[in-house]
C-alpha positions, -999 to 999 in steps of 0.1 A, spaced: -6 3 -2 15 32 -10 6 63 16 -5 95 0 -3 131 23 -31 150 14 -34 184 35 -55 191 57 -83 217 48 -68 243 73 -33 239 65 -25 277 60 -29 275 97 -6 242 105 -28 219 107 -15 185 104 -19 162 70 -40 136 72 -28 99 53 -44 77 29 -36 44 24 -39 37 -15 -36 2 -30 -3 -2 -47 -7 1 -89 20 -22 -97 12 -49 -73 -9 -78 -88 -48 -80 -78 -55 -105 -54 -91 -127 -56 -105 -142 -31 -123 -169 -47 -110 -194 -65 -113 -204 -98 -132 -236 -93 -155 -211 -71 -162 -192 -97 -194 -192 -119 -196 -183 -154 -201 -150 -155 -166 -151 -140 -181 -128 -103 -178 -152 -70 -202 -171 -54 -227 -152 -34 -220 -156 1 -250 -185 26 -272 -159 38 -271 -132 14 -291 -113 -19 -266 -99 -45 -239 -100 -17 -265 -80 3 -267 -91 43 -304 -113 44 -321 -96 74 -312 -59 52 -326 -71 19 -360 -88 39 -360 -57 58 -354 -36 22 -376 -56 9 -406 -50 33 -402 -16 29 -405 -14 -4 -441 -34 -4 -449 -15 24 -443 16 7 -461 5 -27 -488 -13 -10 -493 18 15 -492 43 -23 -516 21 -38 -542 30 -11 -538 57 -10 -544 66 -48 -575 46 -43 -592 62 -18 -585 100 -33 -592 86 -68 -629 74 -50 -634 108 -29 -626 124 -63 -650 101 -81 -623 94 -108 -634 60 -107 -669 66 -120 -686 68 -155 -685 103 -167 -722 107 -173 -732 89 -143 -751 112 -124 -773 114 -161 -776 68 -158 -784 81 -119 -813 102 -132 -829 75 -151 -861 57 -144 -873 23 -163 -888 40 -192 -853 58 -201 -834 26 -200 -857 12 -226 -855 41 -249 -815 35 -243 -816 3 -253 -839 4 -285 -813 33 -297 -786 14 -288 -801 -22 -310 -811 3 -341 -771 13 -335 -761 -26 -337 -781 -38 -366 -774 -4 -386 -737 -18 -376 -739 -55 -388 -753 -40 -422 -730 -17 -428 -709 -46 -421 -723 -69 -442 -724 -48 -466 -688 -41 -472 
């Protein structure tokens, strides 16, 4: 390891320098895993109790936090949409005000539209 002396922030006042140990760039790289332990991608295998090199407990807590945030946001979003009435039909107030006779007229009009569409498809 090569030691590098860096001046401290207040060097003008006479403060001491800070020493940082850096790896020697001329030294050969060291490997912690033997070649028989490396998988097809060349990466060392995961240690037991880890997920992608992260401690299993930390991974599980982070995952739980993410799912909790997601489901909380989903609940809040659904509540806001429901309160604002965005989950109803655009003309829901019209349908709420219709009586049985109005529904019969609407069904007859829709039946005529469907029949005209079928005749137009058959002609083509």
